[in-house]
C-alpha positions, 0 to 999 in steps of 0.5 A, spaced: 271 931 900 276 936 903 282 931 901 279 931 894 278 939 894 286 940 896 288 935 891 284 939 886 286 946 888 294 944 888 292 941 880 289 948 879 295 951 881 300 948 877 295 949 871 295 956 872 302 957 873 303 954 866 297 958 863 300 964 865 307 963 865 311 968 860 304 973 860 305 980 862 299 981 867 299 989 865 298 987 858 293 982 859 289 987 863 289 992 857 287 986 852 281 984 856 279 992 857 279 993 849 274 987 848 268 989 843 262 989 847 257 987 842 259 980 840 260 978 848 252 981 849 250 976 843 254 971 846 251 971 853 244 972 850 245 965 846 248 962 852 242 963 856 238 960 851 242 954 851 240 953 858 233 954 856 234 948 851 238 944 857 232 944 861 228 942 855 232 936 854 232 934 861 224 935 861 224 930 855 229 925 859 224 926 865 218 924 862 218 916 863 218 918 871 214 924 871 212 929 866 215 936 867 215 942 864 222 946 862 220 952 866 220 948 873 226 944 871 230 951 869 232 953 876 234 946 879 238 945 873 241 952 874 243 951 881 246 944 879 251 948 875 252 953 880 254 948 885 259 945 880 262 952 880 263 952 888 264 945 889 269 940 887 269 934 883 262 936 879 258 935 886 253 939 882 250 933 879 248 930 886 245 937 888 241 937 882 238 930 883 237 932 891 233 938 889 229 935 883 228 929 888 225 933 894 221 938 890 218 934 885 217 928 890 221 923 886 227 918 888 234 922 888 236 916 885 231 916 879 233 923 878 240 922 878 239 917 873 236 922 868 242 926 869 246 920 867 242 920 861 243 927 859 251 926 860 251 920 855 247 925 850 252 930 852 258 926 850 255 923 844 254 930 841 261 932 844 264 927 840 260 929 834 263 935 834 270 932 835 269 928 828 266 934 825 272 938 827 277 933 825 275 933 818 278 941 818 284 940 823 289 935 826 288 933 833 294 931 837 294 924 839 292 925 847 286 929 844 284 923 840 286 918 845 281 922 850 275 922 845 276 914 844 276 913 851 270 918 852 266 914 846 268 907 849 266 909 856 259 911 853 258 905 849 260 901 855 255 905 860 249 905 854 250 897 853 250 896 861 243 900 862 240 896 856 242 889 858 240 891 865 233 893 863 232 887 858 234 882 863 231 885 870 228 879 872 234 875 871 238 880 875 233 879 881 233 871 881 241 872 881 240 877 887 236 872 891 241 867 890 246 871 894 248 871 901 246 878 902 241 879 908 234 881 906 234 888 907 240 889 903 237 885 897 231 890 898 235 896 897 239 893 891 232 891 888 229 898 889 235 902 887 236 898 881 229 899 879 229 906 880 235 907 875 232 902 870 226 906 870 229 913 870 233 911 864 228 907 860 228 913 855 234 910 852 231 904 849 225 909 846 227 912 840 223 918 840 226 920 847 233 918 844 232 922 838 229 928 841 234 928 846 240 928 842 238 933 837 237 938 842 244 936 845 247 937 838 244 944 838 246 946 845 253 944 843 253 948 836 251 954 841 257 952 845 262 953 839 258 959 837 259 962 843 267 961 843 267 964 836 263 970 838 268 971 844 274 970 840 271 975 835 270 980 840 278 980 841 279 980 834 282 974 834 282 970 827 279 963 830 275 960 824 268 957 826 271 950 825 276 952 829 272 954 835 269 946 835 277 944 836 277 949 841 271 947 844 273 939 845 279 941 848 275 945 853 271 939 854 276 935 856 279 940 861 273 939 865 273 931 866 280 932 870 281 932 877 280 940 879 278 945 883 271 948 884 269 952 877 274 948 873 279 953 875 286 952 872 285 946 867 280 950 863 285 956 862 291 951 861 287 947 856 284 953 852 291 956 851 294 950 849 288 948 844 289 955 841 296 955 840 295 949 836 291 953 832 296 958 831 294 963 836 299 965 841 298 965 848 298 973 849 292 973 844 289 966 846 289 967 854 285 973 854 279 969 850 280 964 855 279 968 861 273 972 858 270 965 856 271 962 863 269 969 867 263 970 863 260 963 864 262 963 871 259 970 873 253 969 869 252 962 872 254 964 879 249 970 879 243 966 876 245 960 881 244 965 887 238 968 884 235 960 884 237 959 891 233 965 893 227 963 889 227 955 891 228 957 898 235 954 899 241 956 902 249 955 901 249 951 906 244 946 903 249 945 897 255 943 902 250 939 906 247 935 900 254 933 897 256 931 903 250 926 905 249 924 897 
Protein backbone atom coordinates (compact mmCIF):
# COMPACT_ATOMS: atom_id res chain seq x y z
CA UNK A 1 0.00 0.00 0.00
CA UNK A 2 2.95 2.33 0.65
CA UNK A 3 4.03 2.25 -2.99
CA UNK A 4 0.48 3.09 -4.08
CA UNK A 5 0.44 5.92 -1.55
CA UNK A 6 3.60 7.50 -2.96
CA UNK A 7 2.30 7.16 -6.52
CA UNK A 8 -0.90 8.90 -5.46
CA UNK A 9 1.02 11.66 -3.67
CA UNK A 10 3.23 12.29 -6.72
CA UNK A 11 0.19 12.43 -8.98
CA UNK A 12 -1.54 14.80 -6.54
CA UNK A 13 1.46 17.17 -6.51
CA UNK A 14 1.49 17.30 -10.30
CA UNK A 15 -2.25 18.06 -10.39
CA UNK A 16 -1.90 20.72 -7.68
CA UNK A 17 0.90 22.42 -9.63
CA UNK A 18 -1.30 22.79 -12.71
CA UNK A 19 -4.37 23.76 -10.66
CA UNK A 20 -2.53 26.56 -8.82
CA UNK A 21 -0.26 27.69 -11.66
CA UNK A 22 -0.66 31.41 -12.30
CA UNK A 23 -2.71 32.02 -9.14
CA UNK A 24 -1.76 34.60 -6.51
CA UNK A 25 -2.05 32.98 -3.09
CA UNK A 26 -2.77 36.33 -1.39
CA UNK A 27 -5.60 37.07 -3.83
CA UNK A 28 -6.87 33.52 -3.36
CA UNK A 29 -6.98 33.98 0.41
CA UNK A 30 -8.83 37.28 0.07
CA UNK A 31 -11.50 35.71 -2.14
CA UNK A 32 -11.99 32.81 0.30
CA UNK A 33 -12.44 35.21 3.21
CA UNK A 34 -15.08 37.24 1.33
CA UNK A 35 -17.42 34.28 0.80
CA UNK A 36 -21.04 34.83 1.83
CA UNK A 37 -21.86 32.54 4.80
CA UNK A 38 -25.56 31.80 4.26
CA UNK A 39 -25.28 29.77 1.02
CA UNK A 40 -22.47 27.79 2.64
CA UNK A 41 -24.52 27.07 5.77
CA UNK A 42 -27.45 25.89 3.64
CA UNK A 43 -25.08 23.74 1.57
CA UNK A 44 -23.64 22.12 4.73
CA UNK A 45 -27.13 21.38 6.03
CA UNK A 46 -28.28 19.60 2.89
CA UNK A 47 -24.89 17.91 2.63
CA UNK A 48 -25.53 16.26 6.01
CA UNK A 49 -29.03 15.30 4.88
CA UNK A 50 -27.48 13.68 1.82
CA UNK A 51 -25.43 11.39 4.04
CA UNK A 52 -28.53 10.40 5.96
CA UNK A 53 -30.11 9.44 2.62
CA UNK A 54 -27.01 7.40 1.83
CA UNK A 55 -27.53 5.42 5.05
CA UNK A 56 -31.21 4.93 4.09
CA UNK A 57 -30.11 3.57 0.72
CA UNK A 58 -27.58 1.26 2.36
CA UNK A 59 -30.33 -0.03 4.65
CA UNK A 60 -32.40 -0.90 1.55
CA UNK A 61 -29.49 -2.78 -0.01
CA UNK A 62 -28.82 -4.59 3.30
CA UNK A 63 -32.35 -6.02 3.54
CA UNK A 64 -31.60 -9.33 1.74
CA UNK A 65 -28.85 -9.97 4.31
CA UNK A 66 -30.23 -8.46 7.49
CA UNK A 67 -32.88 -5.78 8.13
CA UNK A 68 -31.10 -2.80 9.69
CA UNK A 69 -32.18 0.78 10.27
CA UNK A 70 -30.49 3.74 8.65
CA UNK A 71 -29.62 5.13 12.08
CA UNK A 72 -27.39 2.18 13.01
CA UNK A 73 -25.72 2.20 9.57
CA UNK A 74 -25.02 5.94 9.61
CA UNK A 75 -21.78 5.88 11.63
CA UNK A 76 -20.13 2.92 9.85
CA UNK A 77 -20.94 4.71 6.58
CA UNK A 78 -19.43 7.98 7.83
CA UNK A 79 -16.32 6.19 9.10
CA UNK A 80 -15.90 4.61 5.66
CA UNK A 81 -16.01 8.02 3.97
CA UNK A 82 -13.64 9.38 6.61
CA UNK A 83 -11.21 6.53 5.86
CA UNK A 84 -11.28 7.59 2.19
CA UNK A 85 -10.02 10.98 3.40
CA UNK A 86 -6.97 9.57 5.16
CA UNK A 87 -6.23 6.36 3.22
CA UNK A 88 -5.33 5.98 -0.48
CA UNK A 89 -7.17 4.10 -3.22
CA UNK A 90 -10.65 4.37 -1.64
CA UNK A 91 -9.69 1.94 1.14
CA UNK A 92 -12.66 3.33 3.05
CA UNK A 93 -14.92 0.84 1.28
CA UNK A 94 -12.98 -2.06 2.83
CA UNK A 95 -12.98 -0.32 6.20
CA UNK A 96 -16.75 0.13 6.07
CA UNK A 97 -17.27 -3.52 5.10
CA UNK A 98 -15.07 -4.65 8.00
CA UNK A 99 -16.75 -2.40 10.59
CA UNK A 100 -20.30 -3.30 9.52
CA UNK A 101 -19.41 -6.99 9.28
CA UNK A 102 -17.99 -7.00 12.80
CA UNK A 103 -20.71 -4.83 14.34
CA UNK A 104 -23.71 -6.58 12.78
CA UNK A 105 -22.28 -10.13 12.81
CA UNK A 106 -22.38 -10.56 9.06
CA UNK A 107 -19.73 -11.56 6.56
CA UNK A 108 -17.38 -8.78 5.42
CA UNK A 109 -17.71 -10.18 1.91
CA UNK A 110 -21.49 -9.87 2.09
CA UNK A 111 -21.19 -6.33 3.43
CA UNK A 112 -18.80 -5.46 0.62
CA UNK A 113 -21.37 -6.82 -1.84
CA UNK A 114 -23.94 -4.28 -0.65
CA UNK A 115 -21.35 -1.51 -1.07
CA UNK A 116 -20.76 -2.76 -4.62
CA UNK A 117 -24.49 -2.41 -5.30
CA UNK A 118 -24.36 1.06 -3.79
CA UNK A 119 -21.59 2.02 -6.22
CA UNK A 120 -23.62 0.65 -9.13
CA UNK A 121 -26.58 2.83 -8.10
CA UNK A 122 -24.24 5.81 -7.76
CA UNK A 123 -22.75 5.20 -11.20
CA UNK A 124 -26.14 4.90 -12.89
CA UNK A 125 -27.38 8.08 -11.22
CA UNK A 126 -24.09 9.80 -11.97
CA UNK A 127 -24.47 8.96 -15.66
CA UNK A 128 -28.05 10.23 -15.57
CA UNK A 129 -26.76 13.64 -14.42
CA UNK A 130 -24.26 13.47 -17.29
CA UNK A 131 -27.02 12.84 -19.84
CA UNK A 132 -29.17 15.67 -18.48
CA UNK A 133 -26.26 18.12 -18.33
CA UNK A 134 -25.20 17.17 -21.86
CA UNK A 135 -28.53 18.60 -23.11
CA UNK A 136 -27.35 22.03 -21.97
CA UNK A 137 -23.56 21.88 -22.30
CA UNK A 138 -21.28 20.12 -24.81
CA UNK A 139 -18.90 17.84 -22.94
CA UNK A 140 -15.22 17.51 -23.93
CA UNK A 141 -14.37 14.32 -25.72
CA UNK A 142 -12.39 12.87 -22.79
CA UNK A 143 -15.38 13.35 -20.46
CA UNK A 144 -17.68 11.60 -22.91
CA UNK A 145 -15.24 8.70 -23.16
CA UNK A 146 -15.06 8.54 -19.38
CA UNK A 147 -18.87 8.43 -19.17
CA UNK A 148 -19.15 5.61 -21.71
CA UNK A 149 -16.35 3.70 -19.98
CA UNK A 150 -18.10 3.99 -16.61
CA UNK A 151 -21.42 3.03 -18.15
CA UNK A 152 -19.94 0.02 -19.93
CA UNK A 153 -18.19 -1.21 -16.78
CA UNK A 154 -21.43 -0.82 -14.81
CA UNK A 155 -23.40 -2.85 -17.38
CA UNK A 156 -20.76 -5.60 -17.38
CA UNK A 157 -20.87 -5.85 -13.56
CA UNK A 158 -24.68 -5.95 -13.52
CA UNK A 159 -24.88 -8.65 -16.20
CA UNK A 160 -22.17 -10.69 -14.46
CA UNK A 161 -23.98 -10.55 -11.11
CA UNK A 162 -27.29 -11.55 -12.69
CA UNK A 163 -25.72 -14.45 -14.64
CA UNK A 164 -23.91 -15.77 -11.55
CA UNK A 165 -27.12 -15.61 -9.53
CA UNK A 166 -29.15 -17.34 -12.28
CA UNK A 167 -26.57 -20.07 -12.84
CA UNK A 168 -25.18 -20.62 -9.35
CA UNK A 169 -25.67 -24.41 -9.49
CA UNK A 170 -23.94 -24.61 -12.87
CA UNK A 171 -21.03 -22.61 -11.45
CA UNK A 172 -20.75 -25.05 -8.55
CA UNK A 173 -20.72 -28.03 -10.94
CA UNK A 174 -17.91 -26.45 -12.96
CA UNK A 175 -16.04 -25.66 -9.76
CA UNK A 176 -16.33 -29.28 -8.59
CA UNK A 177 -14.65 -30.46 -11.81
CA UNK A 178 -11.61 -28.23 -11.37
CA UNK A 179 -8.33 -29.65 -9.99
CA UNK A 180 -8.46 -27.27 -7.00
CA UNK A 181 -8.18 -28.70 -3.52
CA UNK A 182 -11.32 -29.37 -1.51
CA UNK A 183 -10.39 -26.54 0.85
CA UNK A 184 -10.08 -23.98 -1.97
CA UNK A 185 -13.33 -25.17 -3.55
CA UNK A 186 -15.11 -24.66 -0.23
CA UNK A 187 -13.65 -21.16 0.15
CA UNK A 188 -14.65 -20.14 -3.37
CA UNK A 189 -18.14 -21.60 -2.93
CA UNK A 190 -18.60 -19.75 0.38
CA UNK A 191 -17.30 -16.41 -0.98
CA UNK A 192 -19.37 -16.50 -4.16
CA UNK A 193 -22.42 -17.56 -2.15
CA UNK A 194 -22.03 -14.54 0.13
CA UNK A 195 -21.60 -12.19 -2.85
CA UNK A 196 -24.63 -13.67 -4.61
CA UNK A 197 -26.73 -13.35 -1.46
CA UNK A 198 -25.59 -9.79 -0.69
CA UNK A 199 -26.23 -8.59 -4.25
CA UNK A 200 -29.54 -10.41 -4.70
CA UNK A 201 -31.35 -7.07 -4.53
CA UNK A 202 -30.20 -6.38 -8.08
CA UNK A 203 -32.76 -8.91 -9.35
CA UNK A 204 -35.59 -7.56 -7.19
CA UNK A 205 -37.33 -4.56 -8.81
CA UNK A 206 -38.51 -3.08 -5.51
CA UNK A 207 -34.98 -2.80 -4.09
CA UNK A 208 -33.58 -1.52 -7.38
CA UNK A 209 -36.23 1.19 -7.81
CA UNK A 210 -35.99 2.41 -4.20
CA UNK A 211 -32.19 2.50 -4.24
CA UNK A 212 -32.00 4.21 -7.64
CA UNK A 213 -34.55 6.87 -6.68
CA UNK A 214 -32.60 7.66 -3.52
CA UNK A 215 -29.39 7.75 -5.56
CA UNK A 216 -30.89 10.29 -7.95
CA UNK A 217 -31.97 12.47 -5.02
CA UNK A 218 -28.46 12.20 -3.52
CA UNK A 219 -26.83 13.33 -6.76
CA UNK A 220 -29.30 16.20 -7.18
CA UNK A 221 -28.30 17.26 -3.66
CA UNK A 222 -24.62 17.06 -4.64
CA UNK A 223 -25.21 19.31 -7.66
CA UNK A 224 -27.23 21.74 -5.57
CA UNK A 225 -24.38 21.98 -3.05
CA UNK A 226 -21.97 22.98 -5.82
CA UNK A 227 -24.43 25.60 -7.07
CA UNK A 228 -24.88 27.07 -3.57
CA UNK A 229 -21.18 27.29 -2.80
CA UNK A 230 -20.48 28.91 -6.17
CA UNK A 231 -23.16 31.48 -5.36
CA UNK A 232 -21.41 32.17 -2.04
CA UNK A 233 -18.48 33.50 -4.10
CA UNK A 234 -20.78 35.35 -6.55
CA UNK A 235 -19.62 33.07 -9.36
CA UNK A 236 -22.10 32.92 -12.22
CA UNK A 237 -22.60 29.15 -12.31
CA UNK A 238 -25.93 28.09 -13.80
CA UNK A 239 -27.84 25.29 -12.07
CA UNK A 240 -27.43 22.97 -15.08
CA UNK A 241 -23.76 23.94 -15.18
CA UNK A 242 -23.40 22.71 -11.60
CA UNK A 243 -24.09 19.17 -12.84
CA UNK A 244 -21.48 19.54 -15.58
CA UNK A 245 -19.14 20.58 -12.77
CA UNK A 246 -20.32 17.64 -10.64
CA UNK A 247 -19.60 15.15 -13.40
CA UNK A 248 -16.03 16.42 -13.75
CA UNK A 249 -15.46 16.16 -9.98
CA UNK A 250 -16.94 12.66 -10.02
CA UNK A 251 -14.46 11.59 -12.69
CA UNK A 252 -11.60 13.03 -10.62
CA UNK A 253 -12.13 10.57 -7.76
CA UNK A 254 -11.83 7.56 -10.09
CA UNK A 255 -8.12 8.24 -10.80
CA UNK A 256 -5.04 7.08 -8.83
CA UNK A 257 -4.77 9.61 -6.06
CA UNK A 258 -3.54 10.65 -2.66
CA UNK A 259 -5.85 10.38 0.39
CA UNK A 260 -8.75 12.81 0.32
CA UNK A 261 -8.65 13.14 -3.50
CA UNK A 262 -6.19 16.03 -3.11
CA UNK A 263 -4.91 17.39 -6.42
CA UNK A 264 -7.12 15.53 -8.87
CA UNK A 265 -10.20 17.19 -7.35
CA UNK A 266 -8.72 20.68 -7.74
CA UNK A 267 -7.41 20.19 -11.28
CA UNK A 268 -10.60 18.62 -12.63
CA UNK A 269 -12.68 21.22 -10.82
CA UNK A 270 -10.93 24.30 -12.24
CA UNK A 271 -10.80 22.67 -15.68
CA UNK A 272 -14.57 22.07 -15.67
CA UNK A 273 -15.30 25.63 -14.51
CA UNK A 274 -12.97 27.07 -17.16
CA UNK A 275 -14.92 25.14 -19.79
CA UNK A 276 -18.03 26.89 -18.44
CA UNK A 277 -16.35 30.26 -18.97
CA UNK A 278 -15.32 30.79 -15.34
CA UNK A 279 -11.64 31.84 -15.07
CA UNK A 280 -9.30 29.95 -12.77
CA UNK A 281 -8.95 32.95 -10.40
CA UNK A 282 -12.71 32.68 -9.72
CA UNK A 283 -13.07 28.94 -10.03
CA UNK A 284 -10.23 27.74 -7.78
CA UNK A 285 -11.65 29.36 -4.59
CA UNK A 286 -14.97 27.61 -5.29
CA UNK A 287 -13.27 24.24 -5.76
CA UNK A 288 -11.15 24.70 -2.63
CA UNK A 289 -14.20 25.71 -0.59
CA UNK A 290 -16.20 22.68 -1.77
CA UNK A 291 -13.32 20.29 -1.14
CA UNK A 292 -12.43 21.88 2.20
CA UNK A 293 -16.01 21.84 3.51
CA UNK A 294 -16.47 18.20 2.55
CA UNK A 295 -13.10 17.18 3.99
CA UNK A 296 -13.47 19.05 7.29
CA UNK A 297 -17.06 17.98 7.86
CA UNK A 298 -16.43 14.29 7.14
CA UNK A 299 -13.23 14.35 9.18
CA UNK A 300 -15.04 15.84 12.18
CA UNK A 301 -17.93 13.37 11.88
CA UNK A 302 -15.53 10.49 11.24
CA UNK A 303 -13.54 11.18 14.41
CA UNK A 304 -16.76 11.40 16.40
CA UNK A 305 -17.94 8.17 14.77
CA UNK A 306 -14.72 6.38 15.73
CA UNK A 307 -15.23 7.48 19.34
CA UNK A 308 -18.88 6.43 19.26
CA UNK A 309 -18.07 3.00 17.83
CA UNK A 310 -15.09 2.46 20.16
CA UNK A 311 -12.55 2.41 17.33
CA UNK A 312 -9.16 4.04 16.78
CA UNK A 313 -7.17 5.47 13.86
CA UNK A 314 -4.89 2.44 14.06
CA UNK A 315 -7.86 0.13 13.54
CA UNK A 316 -8.55 1.83 10.19
CA UNK A 317 -5.05 1.24 8.83
CA UNK A 318 -4.87 -2.32 10.15
CA UNK A 319 -8.24 -3.09 8.55
CA UNK A 320 -7.14 -1.77 5.15
CA UNK A 321 -3.91 -3.78 5.27
CA UNK A 322 -5.54 -7.10 6.21
CA UNK A 323 -8.41 -6.99 3.68
